[in-house]
C-alpha positions in Angstrom: -37.2 19.9 -10.2 -33.7 20.7 -10.1 -33.8 22.5 -7.1 -35.6 19.4 -5.5 -32.9 17.2 -7.1 -29.7 18.8 -5.8 -31.5 19.5 -2.3 -31.8 15.3 -2.6 -28.1 14.8 -3.6 -26.8 16.5 -1.3 -28.0 15.3 1.6 -27.5 11.6 0.6 -23.8 13.0 0.5 -23.6 14.3 4.0 -26.3 11.7 6.1 -25.7 7.8 4.1 -22.9 6.1 5.3 -20.7 4.6 2.8 -22.3 0.9 1.1 -19.4 0.2 -1.3 -17.5 -2.3 0.8 -13.5 -1.9 -0.4 -14.1 1.8 0.8 -15.0 0.2 4.2 -12.7 -2.0 4.5 -10.3 0.5 4.4 -11.6 2.6 6.9 -12.1 -0.6 9.0 -8.2 -0.9 8.1 -6.9 2.8 8.8 -8.8 3.0 11.9 -7.0 0.0 13.5 -3.8 1.0 12.4 -4.8 4.6 14.1 -6.1 2.0 17.6 -3.1 0.0 17.7 0.1 1.0 16.2 -0.1 -2.0 14.3 0.8 -0.8 10.8 0.2 -4.4 9.7 -3.5 -3.6 8.9 -4.0 -2.7 4.8 -6.9 -3.6 3.2 -7.1 -4.2 -1.3 -7.3 -0.9 -1.7 -4.3 0.1 -0.3 -2.2 -2.2 -2.7 -3.9 -0.6 -5.8 -1.2 1.9 -7.0 -3.1 4.4 -10.3 -0.7 5.5 -12.2 -2.1 8.6 -15.3 -1.5 6.1 -17.8 -4.3 4.1 -16.2 -6.2 7.4 -15.7 -5.4 8.6 -19.6 -6.6 5.5 -20.8 -10.1 5.0 -18.7 -11.7 8.3 -18.7 -10.0 9.3 -22.3 -9.3 6.3 -24.3 -12.0 4.5 -23.6 -14.8 6.8 -24.3 -13.5 8.2 -27.6 -12.7 4.2 -28.6 -17.0 3.5 -27.9 -17.3 7.4 -29.9 -15.6 5.5 -32.9 -16.4 1.4 -33.3 -19.9 1.3 -31.6 -22.5 2.6 -33.8 -25.9 3.2 -31.7 -23.4 5.5 -30.0 -23.2 8.4 -32.3 -26.1 8.1 -33.9 -27.9 8.4 -30.8 -26.1 11.6 -30.1 -27.5 12.7 -33.6 -30.6 11.5 -32.3 -31.1 13.2 -29.4 -29.1 16.5 -29.9 -30.3 20.1 -28.9 -31.5 21.9 -31.4 
């Protein structure tokens, strides 16, 4: 079962087209810049600046806050732990 799941995941990653609209627009803007030489082509994704503090807050602090403030999370972790 795991082998089948990994095979499907790899095939999807290799052969499916991107469907996230901001990523598609960023790729199109880059293509236009390369084709025309006009560096005025930009997308909204190009304007976003991610700082290390954004990463810390989003991927470290938010899950910890959920763990301690959401009553269902510790209960679920306790109930579904492997023995």
